[in-house]
C-alpha positions as CSV (number, residue, x, y, z in Angstrom):
1,M,0.0,0.0,0.0
2,V,1.1,3.5,-0.9
3,A,-0.3,6.8,0.4
4,L,0.3,10.4,-0.5
5,D,-1.3,12.5,2.2
6,P,-1.5,15.1,0.9
7,V,-0.5,14.6,-2.7
8,G,2.8,16.2,-3.4
9,T,4.4,15.2,0.0
10,K,6.6,12.3,0.9
11,R,5.3,8.9,-0.1
12,I,4.1,6.6,2.7
13,D,4.9,3.0,2.0
14,G,3.2,0.1,3.7
15,R,0.5,-0.5,6.3
16,A,2.9,0.0,9.3
17,A,4.1,3.4,8.0
18,L,0.5,4.5,7.3
19,L,-0.6,3.5,10.8
20,E,2.3,5.5,12.2
21,F,1.3,8.5,10.0
22,F,-2.3,8.5,11.2
23,K,-1.2,8.0,14.8
24,N,1.1,11.0,14.7
25,G,-0.6,13.0,11.9
26,P,-2.1,16.4,11.7
27,F,-4.6,15.8,14.6
28,T,-3.7,15.0,18.2
29,R,-7.3,14.2,19.3
30,S,-10.1,12.0,17.9
31,I,-11.3,12.8,14.4
32,H,-14.9,13.2,13.4
33,A,-15.4,12.9,9.7
34,E,-18.5,13.6,7.5
35,L,-19.0,12.8,3.9
36,E,-19.8,15.7,1.6
37,G,-21.9,14.1,-1.1
38,Q,-21.7,10.7,-2.7
39,V,-18.8,8.3,-3.1
40,R,-17.8,8.1,-6.8
41,L,-16.8,4.7,-8.2
42,A,-15.0,4.1,-11.5
43,G,-13.0,1.1,-12.5
44,N,-10.8,0.1,-9.6
45,S,-11.1,3.5,-7.8
46,A,-13.3,5.3,-5.4
47,A,-13.3,9.1,-4.7
48,F,-15.1,11.1,-2.0
49,A,-15.0,14.5,-0.4
50,F,-15.3,14.8,3.3
51,I,-14.8,17.2,6.2
52,A,-12.6,16.1,9.2
53,H,-13.0,17.9,12.6
54,S,-10.5,17.8,15.4
55,D,-8.3,20.0,17.5
56,G,-10.5,23.1,16.8
57,K,-9.9,22.6,13.0
58,E,-12.0,21.7,10.1
59,M,-10.2,20.1,7.1
60,H,-11.9,19.8,3.7
61,I,-10.4,16.8,1.9
62,I,-10.9,14.7,-1.2
63,D,-9.6,11.1,-1.0
64,V,-9.1,8.8,-3.9
65,F,-8.5,5.1,-3.2
66,E,-7.2,2.6,-5.8
67,F,-7.9,-1.1,-5.2
68,D,-5.8,-4.1,-6.3
69,E,-7.1,-7.3,-7.8
70,H,-8.0,-8.6,-4.3
71,N,-10.1,-5.5,-3.6
72,Q,-7.5,-4.3,-1.1
73,I,-6.4,-0.7,-1.0
74,A,-3.3,-0.3,-3.1
75,K,-3.0,3.5,-3.2
76,L,-4.5,6.4,-1.2
77,L,-4.3,9.9,-2.6
78,A,-5.4,12.7,-0.3
79,Y,-6.1,16.1,-1.9
80,W,-5.9,19.0,0.5
81,S,-3.5,21.8,1.6
82,N,-3.4,24.5,4.3
83,A,-5.9,26.5,2.1
84,N,-8.4,23.7,3.0
85,V,-8.0,24.0,6.8
86,V,-10.2,26.3,8.8
87,N,-9.3,27.2,12.4
88,L,-12.5,27.2,14.5
89,D,-11.1,28.5,17.7
């Protein structure tokens, strides 16, 4: 599995590295996420927009997942930047 979160940053390789990234990622508290609209499916990919809330911030993100022949996630592409982060405090 490979992840770019966000796209344009250092590649995250493997499940262990991805778990470590989410454990020590941009939020220090629990994350509440809400879908913005429908999940879009095409070929072996799924794309969806969502809002993540935590630490007094709101992040507007679009994720694209690509699946392998075993329907396991092969690639995660997260589209967001600081322009998509709102400080609520």
